[in-house]
N, C-alpha and C positions, 0 to 999 in steps of 0.2 A: 267722879265720872270722867273728867278730862284727863286726870292722871292715869286712869285705867286705859283709856284710849291711846294715850302716848306710850304706855307700856306695851300694848299690843302692837303698835306700829314698830317699836324698837325690836320686838321679837320677830316680826315678819321680815324685816330688812336687816339681817345681821351684817355687821361690818361696814355698813354705809355711813355710820356716824363715828366710826373709829378710824377712818381713812383706809379701810380694808380694800383689798383688790379682789376682783371677781376671778380673774385668771391667774392663779398663783403658780401653776406648774406647766411644764411642756406637754404632758399627756392631756391635760384639759383642753388646751388650745388646739392641739393636733386633732382631737376628737371633734371639736367644733368645726374646724376647717374641713375635715373629711366629710362631715354631714353636708356642708354647703357644696363642696365639690361634687359629691355624688348626685345631688339634685341638678347641678348645673352642667356637669360634663359626663356623668355616668360612670360605669365600672372601669372605664379606660384609665382612670386615675391610679388604679392598682398596678399599672405598668411602671409607675414612677415612685415606688416604695424603695427604701423606707422614707417616711415623712420626717422632717426636722422642724424644730421651732427654736428661734433665737430671740431673746429680748433685746430690743433696740432702744437705748436711752432710758431704760427703766419705765417706759410708758407704752410701748407698742411691741406686740409679738409679730414676728414675720414667720409664717409657716410656709414650707415649700416641700415639693416632692424632689426626687433625684432622677435625673435623666439616665435611663439605662445606657450602658456603654455599647458602642458598636463593637462587633467582633467578627472573627473569621471562623467558619466552620469547615471541617474537612468531612465530606460525605463518604459513604462506604466504597465509592469508586475511586477515592483519592482526590476528587475535585475540590478546589477551594471555593467556598461561597462566602462573600462578604456581606454581612448584615449591618447596614447603616441605620442609625436611629436619628430621625428628624422630628421626634415627638415634641409637643409643647409640655412644659412643666407647670403644674398648678401652684399658685401663690395665694396667700391670704394675709391680710393685715388686720389684727385684732387688738383693740385698745385694752390695755391691762386693767384699768380701774373699773370698767363697767361691762366688759366682754362685748362691746359693740364691734361688729364686723365692719371695718372701714372700707375695705376694698377686696375684691376677688378678681384674679386675672391669670392669664397664662403667659409664659415667656418661652422663647426658644433657647 
């Protein structure tokens, strides 16, 4: 019976006893960060796409948005309109081994 229970535990928690990592790829951690950002900041995060993820030191994923560039628009009357972007960019730090979200913040 004890062997059966241990077998079930090993099936329920794959990778935990083999040194496996929860967050193996960029898409996984970007989706995790996006979910948290939506709850915290709302749909405004989509102004900061595309989202990127970089593995720092083989232990921590740093996920961030991209600040849209400022630009000049010429309207139909030939007038120049300067659009400056002062948005905050979302960041998330996600631990690779267990997918724990260590920090969520914004930076200018």
